[in-house]
PAVOKE-643732 format. One record per atom (N, C-alpha, C): x, y, z; chain; residue in three letters; atom name. Coordinates in nm, 3 decimals, always signed. Example, Ala and Ser with C-alpha at 12.3 -4.5 7.8 and 13.67 -1.06 7.14 Angstrom:
<pts>
u,v,w,c,r,a
+1.319,-0.569,+0.780,A,ALA,N
+1.230,-0.450,+0.780,A,ALA,CA
+1.320,-0.330,+0.780,A,ALA,C
+1.285,-0.225,+0.708,A,SER,N
+1.367,-0.106,+0.714,A,SER,CA
+1.290,+0.003,+0.787,A,SER,C
</pts>
This chain:
<pts>
u,v,w,c,r,a
+9.154,+12.313,+19.142,A,UNK,N
+8.956,+12.298,+19.092,A,UNK,CA
+8.987,+12.485,+19.116,A,UNK,C
+8.861,+12.501,+18.986,A,UNK,N
+8.803,+12.651,+18.942,A,UNK,CA
+8.711,+12.636,+19.028,A,UNK,C
+8.637,+12.748,+18.991,A,UNK,N
+8.488,+12.831,+19.028,A,UNK,CA
+8.444,+12.910,+18.953,A,UNK,C
+8.327,+12.982,+18.939,A,UNK,N
+8.269,+13.081,+18.860,A,UNK,CA
+8.270,+13.167,+18.972,A,UNK,C
+8.261,+13.278,+18.952,A,UNK,N
+8.197,+13.430,+19.020,A,UNK,CA
+8.076,+13.459,+19.028,A,UNK,C
+7.971,+13.459,+19.123,A,UNK,N
+7.842,+13.466,+19.073,A,UNK,CA
+7.818,+13.605,+19.112,A,UNK,C
+7.769,+13.649,+19.023,A,UNK,N
+7.715,+13.817,+19.043,A,UNK,CA
+7.594,+13.859,+19.058,A,UNK,C
+7.475,+13.886,+19.127,A,UNK,N
+7.398,+13.937,+19.177,A,UNK,CA
+7.339,+14.096,+19.223,A,UNK,C
+7.224,+14.151,+19.208,A,UNK,N
+7.234,+14.269,+19.220,A,UNK,CA
+7.239,+14.271,+19.384,A,UNK,C
+7.254,+14.407,+19.440,A,UNK,N
+7.210,+14.467,+19.589,A,UNK,CA
+7.127,+14.585,+19.597,A,UNK,C
+7.226,+14.696,+19.570,A,UNK,N
+7.192,+14.812,+19.623,A,UNK,CA
+7.010,+14.813,+19.577,A,UNK,C
+7.080,+14.754,+19.424,A,UNK,N
+6.950,+14.803,+19.329,A,UNK,CA
+6.839,+14.671,+19.329,A,UNK,C
+6.836,+14.613,+19.451,A,UNK,N
+6.754,+14.483,+19.443,A,UNK,CA
+6.579,+14.563,+19.467,A,UNK,C
+6.478,+14.559,+19.441,A,UNK,N
+6.336,+14.602,+19.471,A,UNK,CA
+6.320,+14.579,+19.638,A,UNK,C
+6.362,+14.502,+19.674,A,UNK,N
+6.271,+14.444,+19.820,A,UNK,CA
+6.426,+14.452,+19.896,A,UNK,C
+6.530,+14.564,+19.876,A,UNK,N
+6.661,+14.592,+20.007,A,UNK,CA
+6.731,+14.462,+19.991,A,UNK,C
+6.840,+14.562,+20.018,A,UNK,N
+6.966,+14.451,+20.078,A,UNK,CA
+6.972,+14.353,+20.160,A,UNK,C
+6.908,+14.342,+20.241,A,UNK,N
+6.885,+14.255,+20.352,A,UNK,CA
+6.801,+14.131,+20.256,A,UNK,C
+6.747,+14.113,+20.171,A,UNK,N
+6.611,+13.999,+20.042,A,UNK,CA
+6.779,+13.996,+19.961,A,UNK,C
+6.802,+14.094,+19.893,A,UNK,N
+6.949,+14.061,+19.845,A,UNK,CA
+7.019,+13.973,+19.803,A,UNK,C
+7.040,+13.991,+19.985,A,UNK,N
+7.213,+13.937,+20.037,A,UNK,CA
+7.092,+13.794,+20.039,A,UNK,C
+6.982,+13.728,+20.124,A,UNK,N
+6.916,+13.563,+20.104,A,UNK,CA
+6.899,+13.492,+19.979,A,UNK,C
+6.871,+13.558,+19.856,A,UNK,N
+6.833,+13.555,+19.766,A,UNK,CA
+6.930,+13.511,+19.690,A,UNK,C
+7.075,+13.564,+19.685,A,UNK,N
+7.216,+13.535,+19.652,A,UNK,CA
+7.215,+13.439,+19.694,A,UNK,C
+7.232,+13.387,+19.842,A,UNK,N
+7.253,+13.278,+19.909,A,UNK,CA
+7.178,+13.190,+19.846,A,UNK,C
+7.015,+13.201,+19.848,A,UNK,N
+7.004,+13.038,+19.811,A,UNK,CA
+7.059,+13.043,+19.610,A,UNK,C
+7.069,+13.161,+19.545,A,UNK,N
+7.130,+13.119,+19.413,A,UNK,CA
+7.277,+12.997,+19.439,A,UNK,C
+7.396,+13.084,+19.520,A,UNK,N
+7.460,+13.037,+19.540,A,UNK,CA
+7.435,+12.900,+19.569,A,UNK,C
+7.342,+12.857,+19.696,A,UNK,N
+7.351,+12.751,+19.771,A,UNK,CA
+7.300,+12.647,+19.647,A,UNK,C
+7.187,+12.635,+19.522,A,UNK,N
+7.176,+12.610,+19.420,A,UNK,CA
+7.292,+12.563,+19.311,A,UNK,C
+7.389,+12.639,+19.305,A,UNK,N
+7.514,+12.607,+19.167,A,UNK,CA
+7.575,+12.545,+19.269,A,UNK,C
+7.622,+12.554,+19.444,A,UNK,N
+7.702,+12.437,+19.459,A,UNK,CA
+7.646,+12.292,+19.482,A,UNK,C
+7.518,+12.306,+19.519,A,UNK,N
+7.458,+12.141,+19.482,A,UNK,CA
+7.442,+12.053,+19.388,A,UNK,C
+7.468,+12.210,+19.302,A,UNK,N
+7.440,+12.149,+19.146,A,UNK,CA
+7.642,+12.075,+19.125,A,UNK,C
+7.699,+12.106,+19.180,A,UNK,N
+7.842,+12.129,+19.189,A,UNK,CA
+7.924,+12.174,+19.095,A,UNK,C
+7.841,+12.323,+19.053,A,UNK,N
+7.893,+12.450,+19.042,A,UNK,CA
+7.935,+12.514,+19.156,A,UNK,C
+8.071,+12.563,+19.151,A,UNK,N
+8.100,+12.596,+19.251,A,UNK,CA
+8.191,+12.726,+19.221,A,UNK,C
+8.092,+12.795,+19.369,A,UNK,N
+8.105,+12.996,+19.274,A,UNK,CA
+8.129,+13.037,+19.448,A,UNK,C
+8.209,+13.172,+19.424,A,UNK,N
+8.257,+13.300,+19.490,A,UNK,CA
+8.130,+13.377,+19.467,A,UNK,C
+8.067,+13.381,+19.569,A,UNK,N
+7.906,+13.470,+19.554,A,UNK,CA
+7.943,+13.643,+19.663,A,UNK,C
+8.021,+13.780,+19.660,A,UNK,N
+8.032,+13.828,+19.652,A,UNK,CA
+7.991,+13.892,+19.769,A,UNK,C
+7.818,+13.883,+19.727,A,UNK,N
+7.714,+13.937,+19.805,A,UNK,CA
+7.707,+13.875,+19.986,A,UNK,C
+7.715,+13.730,+19.880,A,UNK,N
+7.700,+13.586,+20.036,A,UNK,CA
+7.816,+13.625,+20.154,A,UNK,C
+7.890,+13.686,+20.082,A,UNK,N
+8.056,+13.660,+20.134,A,UNK,CA
+7.999,+13.811,+20.212,A,UNK,C
+8.050,+13.949,+20.161,A,UNK,N
+8.077,+14.107,+20.199,A,UNK,CA
+7.998,+14.117,+20.277,A,UNK,C
+7.854,+14.093,+20.272,A,UNK,N
+7.692,+14.134,+20.335,A,UNK,CA
+7.761,+14.115,+20.473,A,UNK,C
+7.721,+14.017,+20.489,A,UNK,N
+7.768,+13.999,+20.658,A,UNK,CA
+7.922,+14.064,+20.747,A,UNK,C
+8.013,+14.062,+20.674,A,UNK,N
+8.121,+14.151,+20.696,A,UNK,CA
+8.103,+14.311,+20.736,A,UNK,C
+8.002,+14.364,+20.593,A,UNK,N
+7.975,+14.484,+20.570,A,UNK,CA
+7.899,+14.495,+20.742,A,UNK,C
+7.778,+14.441,+20.770,A,UNK,N
+7.695,+14.460,+20.863,A,UNK,CA
+7.751,+14.453,+20.977,A,UNK,C
+7.820,+14.342,+21.029,A,UNK,N
+7.861,+14.302,+21.144,A,UNK,CA
+7.990,+14.364,+21.149,A,UNK,C
+8.068,+14.478,+21.016,A,UNK,N
+8.202,+14.465,+21.065,A,UNK,CA
+8.193,+14.593,+21.061,A,UNK,C
+8.011,+14.698,+21.049,A,UNK,N
+8.043,+14.804,+21.052,A,UNK,CA
+8.141,+14.879,+20.932,A,UNK,C
+8.109,+14.797,+20.833,A,UNK,N
+8.197,+14.869,+20.703,A,UNK,CA
+8.056,+14.941,+20.567,A,UNK,C
+8.074,+15.000,+20.555,A,UNK,N
+7.937,+15.072,+20.435,A,UNK,CA
+7.943,+15.001,+20.336,A,UNK,C
+7.799,+14.885,+20.354,A,UNK,N
+7.789,+14.782,+20.264,A,UNK,CA
+7.760,+14.842,+20.100,A,UNK,C
+7.744,+14.975,+20.097,A,UNK,N
+7.758,+15.036,+19.968,A,UNK,CA
+7.863,+15.094,+19.924,A,UNK,C
+7.971,+15.040,+19.949,A,UNK,N
+8.095,+15.172,+19.925,A,UNK,CA
+8.140,+15.046,+19.775,A,UNK,C
+8.123,+15.109,+19.700,A,UNK,N
+8.182,+15.013,+19.510,A,UNK,CA
+8.363,+14.986,+19.542,A,UNK,C
+8.392,+15.176,+19.600,A,UNK,N
+8.522,+15.170,+19.629,A,UNK,CA
+8.618,+15.037,+19.673,A,UNK,C
+8.552,+15.046,+19.801,A,UNK,N
+8.583,+14.926,+19.885,A,UNK,CA
+8.574,+14.766,+19.861,A,UNK,C
+8.426,+14.749,+19.830,A,UNK,N
+8.354,+14.612,+19.777,A,UNK,CA
+8.465,+14.553,+19.644,A,UNK,C
+8.482,+14.680,+19.529,A,UNK,N
+8.544,+14.630,+19.412,A,UNK,CA
+8.664,+14.564,+19.438,A,UNK,C
+8.762,+14.676,+19.495,A,UNK,N
+8.861,+14.631,+19.568,A,UNK,CA
+8.914,+14.519,+19.588,A,UNK,C
+8.826,+14.472,+19.677,A,UNK,N
+8.830,+14.328,+19.775,A,UNK,CA
+8.809,+14.217,+19.705,A,UNK,C
+8.685,+14.260,+19.554,A,UNK,N
+8.633,+14.144,+19.477,A,UNK,CA
+8.796,+14.108,+19.341,A,UNK,C
+8.802,+14.226,+19.288,A,UNK,N
+8.876,+14.226,+19.204,A,UNK,CA
+9.000,+14.074,+19.208,A,UNK,C
+9.030,+14.044,+19.316,A,UNK,N
+9.181,+13.952,+19.309,A,UNK,CA
+9.089,+13.802,+19.284,A,UNK,C
+8.977,+13.865,+19.288,A,UNK,N
+8.891,+13.704,+19.315,A,UNK,CA
+8.821,+13.661,+19.114,A,UNK,C
+8.777,+13.764,+19.100,A,UNK,N
+8.733,+13.729,+18.977,A,UNK,CA
+8.857,+13.732,+18.886,A,UNK,C
+8.943,+13.805,+18.935,A,UNK,N
+9.054,+13.739,+18.851,A,UNK,CA
+9.131,+13.619,+18.817,A,UNK,C
+9.066,+13.563,+18.928,A,UNK,N
+9.134,+13.408,+18.930,A,UNK,CA
+8.969,+13.337,+18.922,A,UNK,C
+8.874,+13.377,+18.917,A,UNK,N
+8.789,+13.288,+18.834,A,UNK,CA
+8.785,+13.274,+18.730,A,UNK,C
+8.693,+13.128,+18.662,A,UNK,N
+8.702,+13.097,+18.550,A,UNK,CA
+8.634,+13.141,+18.489,A,UNK,C
+8.522,+13.208,+18.552,A,UNK,N
+8.419,+13.242,+18.453,A,UNK,CA
+8.309,+13.307,+18.588,A,UNK,C
+8.252,+13.412,+18.519,A,UNK,N
+8.088,+13.497,+18.523,A,UNK,CA
+7.947,+13.375,+18.533,A,UNK,C
+7.899,+13.397,+18.655,A,UNK,N
+7.752,+13.380,+18.624,A,UNK,CA
+7.664,+13.465,+18.684,A,UNK,C
+7.568,+13.532,+18.581,A,UNK,N
+7.526,+13.648,+18.618,A,UNK,CA
+7.389,+13.641,+18.663,A,UNK,C
+7.345,+13.618,+18.797,A,UNK,N
+7.193,+13.600,+18.824,A,UNK,CA
+7.132,+13.721,+18.790,A,UNK,C
+7.005,+13.670,+18.690,A,UNK,N
+6.911,+13.824,+18.629,A,UNK,CA
+6.836,+13.836,+18.735,A,UNK,C
+6.847,+13.833,+18.843,A,UNK,N
+6.725,+13.889,+18.984,A,UNK,CA
+6.675,+14.011,+18.941,A,UNK,C
+6.554,+14.027,+18.958,A,UNK,N
+6.552,+14.228,+18.947,A,UNK,CA
+6.647,+14.282,+18.985,A,UNK,C
+6.658,+14.388,+18.916,A,UNK,N
+6.727,+14.502,+18.930,A,UNK,CA
+6.885,+14.470,+18.940,A,UNK,C
+6.962,+14.345,+18.824,A,UNK,N
+7.049,+14.286,+18.757,A,UNK,CA
+7.082,+14.374,+18.656,A,UNK,C
+7.038,+14.449,+18.551,A,UNK,N
+7.060,+14.546,+18.459,A,UNK,CA
+7.102,+14.668,+18.553,A,UNK,C
+7.063,+14.702,+18.683,A,UNK,N
+7.066,+14.839,+18.659,A,UNK,CA
+7.161,+14.854,+18.794,A,UNK,C
+7.230,+14.764,+18.816,A,UNK,N
+7.324,+14.719,+18.908,A,UNK,CA
+7.486,+14.742,+18.888,A,UNK,C
+7.535,+14.792,+18.916,A,UNK,N
+7.665,+14.912,+18.946,A,UNK,CA
+7.748,+14.817,+18.920,A,UNK,C
+7.732,+14.711,+19.043,A,UNK,N
+7.813,+14.631,+19.064,A,UNK,CA
+7.849,+14.517,+18.944,A,UNK,C
+7.748,+14.470,+18.938,A,UNK,N
+7.656,+14.345,+18.822,A,UNK,CA
+7.734,+14.404,+18.703,A,UNK,C
+7.715,+14.510,+18.611,A,UNK,N
+7.790,+14.589,+18.562,A,UNK,CA
+7.888,+14.584,+18.483,A,UNK,C
+7.969,+14.650,+18.653,A,UNK,N
+8.163,+14.627,+18.633,A,UNK,CA
+8.168,+14.503,+18.618,A,UNK,C
+8.124,+14.402,+18.703,A,UNK,N
+8.201,+14.225,+18.661,A,UNK,CA
+8.180,+14.203,+18.549,A,UNK,C
+8.041,+14.242,+18.489,A,UNK,N
+8.001,+14.202,+18.309,A,UNK,CA
+8.098,+14.295,+18.224,A,UNK,C
+8.152,+14.413,+18.279,A,UNK,N
+8.275,+14.444,+18.193,A,UNK,CA
+8.438,+14.377,+18.246,A,UNK,C
+8.455,+14.382,+18.377,A,UNK,N
+8.539,+14.273,+18.331,A,UNK,CA
+8.594,+14.168,+18.356,A,UNK,C
+8.478,+14.075,+18.337,A,UNK,N
+8.490,+13.947,+18.262,A,UNK,CA
+8.492,+13.931,+18.109,A,UNK,C
+8.439,+14.005,+18.068,A,UNK,N
+8.434,+14.105,+17.884,A,UNK,CA
+8.551,+14.156,+17.854,A,UNK,C
+8.661,+14.207,+17.919,A,UNK,N
+8.817,+14.249,+17.934,A,UNK,CA
+8.871,+14.146,+17.896,A,UNK,C
+8.824,+14.050,+18.036,A,UNK,N
+8.915,+13.946,+18.063,A,UNK,CA
+8.929,+13.816,+17.933,A,UNK,C
+8.804,+13.850,+17.846,A,UNK,N
+8.770,+13.738,+17.739,A,UNK,CA
+8.730,+13.532,+17.838,A,UNK,C
+8.727,+13.597,+17.913,A,UNK,N
+8.625,+13.500,+18.007,A,UNK,CA
+8.464,+13.457,+18.011,A,UNK,C
+8.468,+13.322,+18.001,A,UNK,N
+8.331,+13.280,+18.019,A,UNK,CA
+8.211,+13.363,+18.079,A,UNK,C
+8.073,+13.396,+18.060,A,UNK,N
+8.015,+13.507,+18.131,A,UNK,CA
+7.872,+13.397,+18.089,A,UNK,C
+7.783,+13.303,+18.130,A,UNK,N
+7.700,+13.292,+18.189,A,UNK,CA
+7.578,+13.377,+18.259,A,UNK,C
+7.458,+13.325,+18.168,A,UNK,N
+7.281,+13.421,+18.271,A,UNK,CA
+7.239,+13.342,+18.275,A,UNK,C
+7.207,+13.333,+18.383,A,UNK,N
+7.132,+13.198,+18.484,A,UNK,CA
+6.947,+13.291,+18.554,A,UNK,C
+6.893,+13.197,+18.503,A,UNK,N
+6.748,+13.250,+18.559,A,UNK,CA
+6.764,+13.273,+18.701,A,UNK,C
+6.716,+13.267,+18.791,A,UNK,N
+6.705,+13.260,+18.874,A,UNK,CA
+6.627,+13.119,+18.940,A,UNK,C
+6.688,+13.046,+19.033,A,UNK,N
+6.639,+12.958,+19.054,A,UNK,CA
+6.641,+12.840,+18.973,A,UNK,C
+6.746,+12.839,+18.816,A,UNK,N
+6.716,+12.756,+18.705,A,UNK,CA
+6.879,+12.760,+18.722,A,UNK,C
+6.919,+12.627,+18.671,A,UNK,N
+7.065,+12.590,+18.695,A,UNK,CA
+7.080,+12.618,+18.565,A,UNK,C
+7.221,+12.685,+18.556,A,UNK,N
+7.252,+12.714,+18.383,A,UNK,CA
+7.364,+12.611,+18.345,A,UNK,C
+7.347,+12.643,+18.205,A,UNK,N
+7.426,+12.556,+18.118,A,UNK,CA
+7.577,+12.560,+18.116,A,UNK,C
+7.716,+12.508,+18.151,A,UNK,N
+7.791,+12.539,+18.180,A,UNK,CA
+7.886,+12.583,+18.045,A,UNK,C
+7.960,+12.654,+18.012,A,UNK,N
+8.036,+12.628,+17.908,A,UNK,CA
+8.096,+12.461,+17.796,A,UNK,C
+8.138,+12.498,+17.735,A,UNK,N
+8.206,+12.353,+17.694,A,UNK,CA
+8.355,+12.457,+17.638,A,UNK,C
+8.340,+12.558,+17.632,A,UNK,N
+8.481,+12.645,+17.553,A,UNK,CA
+8.520,+12.700,+17.670,A,UNK,C
+8.644,+12.777,+17.674,A,UNK,N
+8.701,+12.844,+17.781,A,UNK,CA
+8.677,+12.984,+17.767,A,UNK,C
+8.587,+13.047,+17.613,A,UNK,N
+8.539,+13.191,+17.660,A,UNK,CA
+8.402,+13.166,+17.563,A,UNK,C
+8.334,+13.182,+17.649,A,UNK,N
+8.201,+13.145,+17.598,A,UNK,CA
+8.077,+13.252,+17.661,A,UNK,C
+7.957,+13.313,+17.551,A,UNK,N
+7.845,+13.402,+17.662,A,UNK,CA
+7.677,+13.320,+17.575,A,UNK,C
+7.637,+13.335,+17.703,A,UNK,N
+7.505,+13.264,+17.668,A,UNK,CA
+7.423,+13.401,+17.650,A,UNK,C
+7.316,+13.384,+17.593,A,UNK,N
+7.201,+13.493,+17.593,A,UNK,CA
+7.150,+13.519,+17.731,A,UNK,C
+7.155,+13.691,+17.733,A,UNK,N
+7.056,+13.730,+17.896,A,UNK,CA
+6.947,+13.791,+17.821,A,UNK,C
+6.899,+13.772,+17.664,A,UNK,N
+6.720,+13.867,+17.590,A,UNK,CA
+6.636,+13.786,+17.627,A,UNK,C
</pts>
């Protein structure tokens, strides 16, 4: 079974990282309920960072953790939450999936996106 990697802003989310975490979890839950299986790095790593006393803003640490999961994901879903364009991590994830030739889907918060019908698909984000 394949899954999509769900990119959401974190440090650039205007309401702070705790609210970014909650919002990411809500978006992941919406997708999972729609049978779109996702790995969401913010949902997974935020509590690990906070409760494991690891810097939640260290791109060096978290990109290293996330790279194998990006490699095995079938595509990327970018949730266009406030701050997504300014997000260093989201932009790196978009760059990674673009270079890998994998599908990139742009999702409005709270709205289930249309999944690609071909392996390399890019929907509009403007």
